N, C-alpha and C positions, 0 to 999 in steps of 0.2 A: 587527737594533740595531746600530746600528754607534754603539764607546766612545769614553771616553777613557784613557787613561788615564797610570802616575806614574811608577815603582815606585822602593823605592832597592835593600835587596838581594838583588830579584831581577833586572833591572832587570841590574846589572851584572853575574852570574854570565849571567846572557846573553850581555852584553859576552865574556868570554869568551872564546867561543865563535866569532867573529867572525874570520878568514883578512883578514888584512895586508892582502890584498887578493882582491879575490869575483873569481871563477872561474865563466868565462861551462859551459855542462854539455859536454863533450863529446861529440864523435861527434852529432852530430844528426842528425835523418836529414829528406836532402835536400828534400820536398817539406816538412817544419815550416818551413824555412830561409827557401825559394820562397814558402810564406801569411803567414806576415811582412816576407819583401818587398813584401805585397801589399796587405797589411794598414798596411803605410808607407804608403804613395799617396795618405795620404787628406788634405784638407788643411781642417781642422777654424775653423769658424767658432763665434766667443765668444760671438758678444753679434750684437743688431742696434740702431738705434734710425730711428726717421719724423719727417721733421720734423711739430713743428706741422699747418703749411697743408698737412702730406700732400706736396710736393709732391719731398721728401728724399730719403737716403736715408743711413746711417752705417753700415757694422758691421765688427765687427775679428776682423780672421782669418791666422791665422796663419803667416808665412813665414820660414822658413830659424828656425824654433825660437823666434821672435820674435812678438808680438802685434805686427798691427801699425792701422793706421787707415782703410779707405777711405770716399769721397764721391763716390755719384753721384745722378742720376737718379729718383723711383717706382719710372721700369722696368730701375729695377738699366744703364741704360745715362747711360756718361761716367763712366764711376766713373776715379779720383785717388786719389793719399794723401794724408796731410795726419801732419802728423807738425813736431812739435816739434824735429828734429834734422834737420844741416846737410845730413847725408845720411839718408835713409831707411831704414831697420832694423837700422838701429842701438841702439834704446827698445828696451824694454818698452815699450806702450800701451796705453790700452785705457779702460770706463767712463766712454765717449759720454755727455754728454745734451747735447740740444739745447734751443737759450735758444725762450726763447714769442716772439723775433722771427723763428723761422725760416731765420736768418741765420747765429747765430751758434753752433757748436757747442762743450759744454766737453769740454775729456778728464784722462785723468792720465797723468801721464813720469814714469820713470824716470832723464832723460837725465841728470837731475846729481844720478845717488846714482852715489856716491864708497863698493863696500864692503871699497874694499881698506886703506882707514886704520877704517872700519868698523863693525860688526855690529851701526846703529839703519840699519832699511828709510828713506831718502829722496824720495817722491812730491814733487810738482812739477804744479801744478793748470793746465791751459792753458784760450786760448778762440781758438778758428781764423775765422772770416771766411769762410765757404764759403762765396762769392759773389766778391770782393774776390781778390785774388792777394797781401795781404802776409802775409808769417811769420805765424804764429800766437806775440801775448803771452801769455805766462806774468804768473797771475796769484795767485799763491801757491809759496812756498818753501816746504816741508817738509820739519819732521824725523820722520816718522814714514809708517804708513801709510792710506792715504785710498780709501774705496771709497765708491761706490751713492750721484754725481751724484745732483742735484733743485735744480731750478729754485725757482725763485716766479715765483707767477704773476705778477707784473710783470715782474720778469728783473731784481729792484735785488741778491737776495744766490741765489749756491750752498750748498746745504744738504749733507753729505755723513756718511755713518759715520769718524771718526776717530783715530788711536790716536799718542798720541805715548810719542814713545822708541819704537818695535814691532819687535822681533827676526824676529820672522816671520809668515806672515796673519795673517791673525785665524780660526782655522776646525781647532773640531777634527780635521779629518782634515788638521790638517797636523799635518807633523812633531813630535813635544812637543822642548821646552829639554829635552839632559839636565839628570837630578834628580842637582842638586847646591842648596849652602845652606839656609836655610828654609823648608822643603818649603811654600808658602800664602802666605808673604810676598815673599819674596827675588823680587829679582826681573816681581811681576803689574802684569800688565799690560790699558790697560782702554779697552777703543772709548765715546765720545763720540759726539752728532751734534753736533756742527762746523756751524757758518753759517759763511759769505766775504761781505763788503761789496764787490761788482764794482767799482762807479765807484772805492771809494778803497783794496779791498786791504785792509781790515782783517779781520781772524778771530779769531772767537767760538768757545770751545765752552759748546752750551747748555743740557748736560746735568750731574748734576751730576756731580763726580770723583766719590763711594762710588757709583754704582751703575754700569754695565755695558751700554749698548744697543745694539739687535739688530736692528734695522728703526725706520724711522720714517717722518712723511707730513706733508707744509707742512698748515694749515685753508689754504680756500678763497685766504682774502684772506694771509694769511701774516704770522701776527698768531701760530699758535699751532704748538707742532708735539704731535703724538703718536707714538708710543716705547714698545716693548718694551725692559721694561730689568730687574736683577737684582743682586745682587751678586756682584764679581768673586769668583773667578774666573771666566774669563766663558763656557770651553771648558765647568765644569761643571753652570754656573747655569741657562740657558735653559731646562731641563725647567722653573724653577718660575717663569719671568719672569711681569711684571705689563705690563700696558698703562695708562701714565701721557697723560697731557696737561698742559704750559701754556703760559705768554710762551713766545716767538720770545728770550727774553733770556739774558744771565747769569746766572747766582746766581737764574734765579729759581726760587717753589715752583712747585714739581707737587703734582698730587691725583692720585690711584688712583686712574680708573676703575674695572680688575678686580680683582684677587685668584682667580683659580681657585686656589688651596690652600683659601682658604676660604671659596670660594663654595660657591653652595649647589645643585640642580639638575646638569644636566644634565656641564657644564663644569668640575666639580671637578673640582680633580687632577690633569685635560687642561690641555693646550698649545693656546698660542695665536700668533698668525703674522703677519701680513700685514696691518698696522690700518694702514687708509682713512676719509678722510674723506669722510663726502656735500657731497654739490654746499653743500647748505642750509648747513653745517655746523652738523647740529645734532641728528648720530650715526656712530658710526662702528662701520665693518664692519672683520668680523677670520672670521680662517677656526681652530674651534676643534675638536680633536681628538685621538686618543690617538696624539701620531707619539715616534717612537726616533727621531730624527735634524735636526735644523736642516737649511732649508733641503729636508726635501724633506716636507710641506706636503702636508695633506688633512684634512677632514672633511668638520662640519659647516659655515656661515657664520652667522656670531650679528652682534647690532647693538647695541649700550648710545648711554642718551645723552650727549651732551657734558658736561652739566648736575653729571655726577655723581651721585652718591644713588644710583643706581636699578642693578637686575640685569641680566644680559646677557642675553640675550631670544634662543635658537635657531633661526635664520630656515629651518632649513631639518630638524628631526625626522624619520627615518623615513625619507627619499630610500634611492636605494639606489644612488646613484654617488657618487663623493666629489668635491666643491669640490677645485680646490689652489689658483688663485688667484682674482680682481678687480678690478673696476671700476666706480664708481658711472657709468650713465648718465644719467641724473634720479634727485633723492630719490628713486623711487621707481623704477628702472630699474636693472637691472646685466646687467654682460657679466658672462661667469666660464666658467673650463677647467674641468672633471673629467672625471677617470679614472673609464671603464668600459667596462668587462670589457674590459682593457687592450686599447687603442683612448685620443684627445687628445678631448675633446670640446667647441669653445665652443657654448656656449646664454648665453640668456635670459633676467634673471627681473622678473619684477616685483613690485616690493618695501615689501609693507603695512607696518602696527606692527609688528604680531608677528608675521607670515610670509614666507614669497618662495616663491611656485609660478613656476613652472618656466613662463617664453610664449613658448621659442622654440625647436628646433635648428636651430642652425646646421649643424654642418656633426662630423659627425667622421671622420679618418683615421686610420689603426693606423700613426701612426708618435708624435716623441715632436717637440716643438715646446717653445716656448719665447726670447725675445728676453734672456737674459744673463743678469737682472736678478730672478728668480726661476722654481722651477721651473713651467711651464708660460705663465708671460707673457707678456703681446700687448704689441708697440711698438704706442698709438692715436696716431691725430691725434687735433686737440683738439677736432673735432666726432664723432670715436668712427664717421665713416665709408671711413677708410684705418685697415689695418689691415696687420705684419708678424710673424714670426719668422722663426727655421731650424728648419731639414724635415729628421729626420734619420729612417732607414726603414732596413727588409732589403732594403730592392729601390731605393730608393736616396742617394743618399752625401751629409752634409748643404750645404744649402744658401740661398740666403734663400728667401722665398716672400712673398707684399708686395701689392697691391691691394686693391682693394672690400672691407667690409665685406657680407658676408652669405649666400647658402642651400650656397654651395660654397666649396668653402674655397682661394682664391689659387692663384697659378700662379711657379711659380719663377721667379727675374728676372734668378741667376747662374744661371754657369756651371763650378764650380769645380771642379768630381769630376763631371761630365758625361762622360769617359772611362771612370770604373767603372764597371765592372757587377760582382756577389755571384758568391765565389767557392764557393760556400754553397749547396743549394740553394733550396727555396721555401719556405715562411713559412704555415702555417693555423694557427687557431685553432682550438682543441679546449675544448671543455665539457662541464660532468660534475657530480652531484647529490653527496651525501656530506651524512649524519649534518644532512640540515634543511638544505642550504647550496647554493647553488649557487657553482662552480668554472669558474674560465678559468685560460689558459694560451695559450703558444705553442710549438707547435714548426716543428721545420729539419729540415725530409728531405737526408739523405747529399746531396750532391752526386753528379751525373750519374745519380740511381737506377736501380733496374732492380726493378719490382715485381715480377717474379721471384726478387726476392735477399732472404733474409734477413740484418738488419741490426742488430750493435752499437745501441745507445742510452744516454746518457747526461743524466742527468738535473742540470738546472745549481737551488738555488736561494737565489732571491733573499735581496739581502743588508734589513736592515730591523729586525722586519717590516713595519713601514711603510708600503710602497711598495708597487710591484709592477712586471713585466711589462711592458714600455710596449714599442716594439719599435721598431728606431735601428743608423743602422750602427758597430761594432764597427773601431777604431782598433789600435794598437801595446798591445800589453797586453792584464789576468785576462778574457777576454767566454768570450762562449758560442759566439757564430758557428760560430768559427772552426773548432771542432770537426765542422761538419759537413760543412764543405773536404773533410777529411780523410776520411768514410765513414761516419762514423755520424747516426742520428733523434740530436736537441737538442730537448729537453721541461722546458720551465722551467714553471713550472704559478704560479700566484696563490694560493694558498693561505690558511686562512680567517689574517685578522693583513694583511693586506695590503688598497690602495685598487684600487677599481672597484666591490665591491659596497655599496656601505655604510658607514655607523660603527660598526650592532652585529655586521658579516662584522671590522673592524677587532682591532675589541675580541672575536674570538671565541679572542681562544686567550693571556686573559688568566690567570694563573698553571696555565699549563697549555705550555707554553713545552714545540716538542718531540712534544706527544699527540694533540692535533684537526690540526695543522697535519702531520706526517707522513702521520698518517691518506689526509688528501688529498690528500697529495703523489702512496702509496699505489695510492690511489684511482686519480686520475687518470693514473697508470703504466699501470695492470687497462684501461680507460676507454680510449687509444691502442694498447694493442696489440691493442685486438679492428677496428682501424681502421687498424694498416700494421701488416708486417711486422717488428715487431722482434721478436728470439730471447734474450728471460729469460731464458741460460744466462750473455748478455751483457751483464748493465747493469752502468755507472760511475752516478757518485757528487760532486754538486761544490759549491760553494758558496766568499762572502767574505762578510765580517763575521758578521753574520748568518747567513747561507746556509752558514759555514764551520761556526759553529754544528750548524745543524744537519748536519751534512756528519758533522762528529764525531761527534755525537749516535745519529741513526739507523743509523749502522755498528753502534751498540752492540745494538740491538735489533731490526732484523733480519738476514738474510743475506741477503737479497735483493741487496743490490748487490758486483760481482766487486772493483774498483777504489770509488779515491777521490781526490780531493785535495783535498784545506780549507784555504782560504783563509783567515788575520788571521781565527782560532775562537775559539772561548771550551768549555772543557776542562770546568770547574768550575766551576760561577758564585757559590759561596762565596767562593775563596781571589780569583774575579776580585772581587767586590763590594771586600773590600779592597786590591786594585792598578791599580784605573782610577781615570781625574780625574775620571769622568763617570759618577757614580755616579746622581748626581737624578733620575738616564733609569728607574731601574730599579723603585724602588716602586709610579709605576704599574701598570705587567706583575705587579708579581711583589705587587702587594697591602700591603706591608711591607720592614725594614729586613732582611739576611740575620738582623739582632740582636736581632730578633725577630721571626722566621720560619723557623729558619734550613732550616728539612723544608722549606717550598715552593722552595729554593733544588737543594735538595740531592735533589731529585727531580727537575729536570731538569739533574744536571752528566753528561756523561755516562760523567769519570769515574769514578763510585761502579760504572758497569758495563762497564769494558772489558773484568772475564774472556769478557764475551761478542764480543770484534770476533773478525773472520778475515781482513779485508776487507783488503788489502794500500792504505796510505792514504802523499801524498803529504804533506808540512806543511809551509806557507810563510807570514810576515809580515815585516813589517819589523819594526826593530828600535828605533825612535822613534814606532812606531803606538799615537797616546794616545785611540786606538778600542777595542780590540781587543790587549792589549798581550802584548809575546812569550812569557811567562812563562808565557804558557797554550797556546800551540805546542809548548812547553817541556813540559808539563807533559803532553804526549799522548801528544809523539812518546818520550817517557820513558816510557809505559806502553806503547804498542804494538810496543817494545823488551824489556821486561821479559816482555813477552807471545807471543816470537819470531815479530810479526807484520809480514810487508814494510813496511816505512818508510821515511822522509828527510824530514830537517828543511833547511829553506833559509833561515837570516836574511839582508837587503839589509839591509847597513847603509844610516845616515843618513833611511833612508824611513820615512814618519808610513803615516796606514791606504790612504791612496791615493798608489801610487808615482809620480814624477817625475821620477823620473833615469830614460830612454829607453834604457838599456842595461838593467838591471830590468826596466820591463816587457816588454822582449824577452822576456830570459830569460827570469823566471813565464810567457807560456806558451809559448815552448820545454819550460819541463818541465814544467808539465803536462800537452800534447801526449805527448809521448816521453812520461812515466808512464803513460798511459793505452793508446800506440802498446804499451805492452811488458806490462801487464795485460790488455789489451781491443781486442786486433787486435781493428781492422778488416773483414779477413781471417780467414777460419775454415782 
């Protein structure tokens, strides 16, 4: 449950506690310093795209702290830099999109940006000829933020999401603007679907100025667009977005195809994402489900007629997997990426008028996959015979994988991180049953594991709750795998509320936060302890976002944990409702607003059980967190101090829900590792 937050007096109070210069922890364990140094060696591969003819790849990779673009042959050879800058590496560049001719690559660059004179972001869109040796051509100079480039099939227009006059990235994960002026009225930034006439350079904003667009897709002939949108502010209202269709013209009238708020049936009150036109333009498919965060997509596959006036059909009711991304192969077939029992799976579905049936499972991998455009998205050639994606797991650092689409996962075609080896222990899937549910999680063994010894274990609960633990290589920053490197078992369950077991499982913790999911976690701990030598007297608990809430709540419900670290948590659902800027996510989970049913919010508020806490707890948060506001962490920390429970609160300046300052990323991990080393030593 990642949330949006903005407050006035409480946030101002929080900032009074911030030091003028952030101080790193003193006397850091040299083992921790070495571990953080090792984690910092990974090179992040942010995105990959395959040319329509399947012969070339383009990817975005971090080089010296900046996003850089490279183009290579489909097998990864002959890689070379593509940049608008005279000297590669001087600009941040991303947003890659191949033109239909497979020779040209569009991308976004900040080379023209001058943030010394203005706080407004400045993005330029460039076009590179990947066959010739000419420098990229600038197609548009934008006073704002652009992303999600997408070509029309004829190559004449380039669509994208655009925030004119943007001062921040369009994401609830980004640091919120400081609260000033008339909240909700002044400084509101609106994201719209825009298009660029490639030949003439004409920029058109297609969607109405009064609604905020989140995702879009061109119709097969480029004459129409479909998109999800809601009234601004955009960070708050994604949870009530509607599905629209309109002609690809400025000021064109739009038709609402789906409104989950007023829909009847299984989609009522849920969220929608990833609208995709069918090849014959007769239907639009999308993912519909109970989703706690934009971008963390999962649910059933739905379809609706593009003619309007019809109810969206759930094509996959009662499945026991979680589709996260889809692409039409033909009017009767889809390629789907889905979460299955903690793994990423690619499958083909046969699509009928009212149902979609699994046709074949192509491959499953215990890894996180994606092309950078959406969770679990695949970059596909025009004929869907070749694919590419970035693969990251507990055993292999991120690399581009590419090849023919078939019954085996394609191999890596890059070696950016080939020299890196895990400094943590082996990973193993763990499964158990509880109260009629099948539950899965991942277990990391301690580094240098000795079966004759007993070890402490740290339980790490993921954010969301609509998410899942899928293996990925950790970088510097808060994460679970580093604990294993220092001699702990690390247990990462995906309890009810998680993806991977079907939509019924995802919705099983509605109006029940912290109860059924905690029982799943505790039962999972029991299952692990029957399997490996865990010292039950040395259990720790941690998590970020919803995992931070679960950490705060769990230590009020059980004395089983002997140390805890709560990252960006929520202590009091009642006060949180009025503090955050993304309150629209809450009624689908709680069944009503806090004003209509305060008791259901009180039921799951850790602050109401605070006198039962004995567990030493470190609390960390960003001071501009727009998902889980800092006052929630202050409230929990203050209550622990009043109960004489060992605690510490660390607030990171100018950070949102996802930390971006490398120094802060290192610091928060160091502090968490140090806290467990103090209260939960790896050696007795």
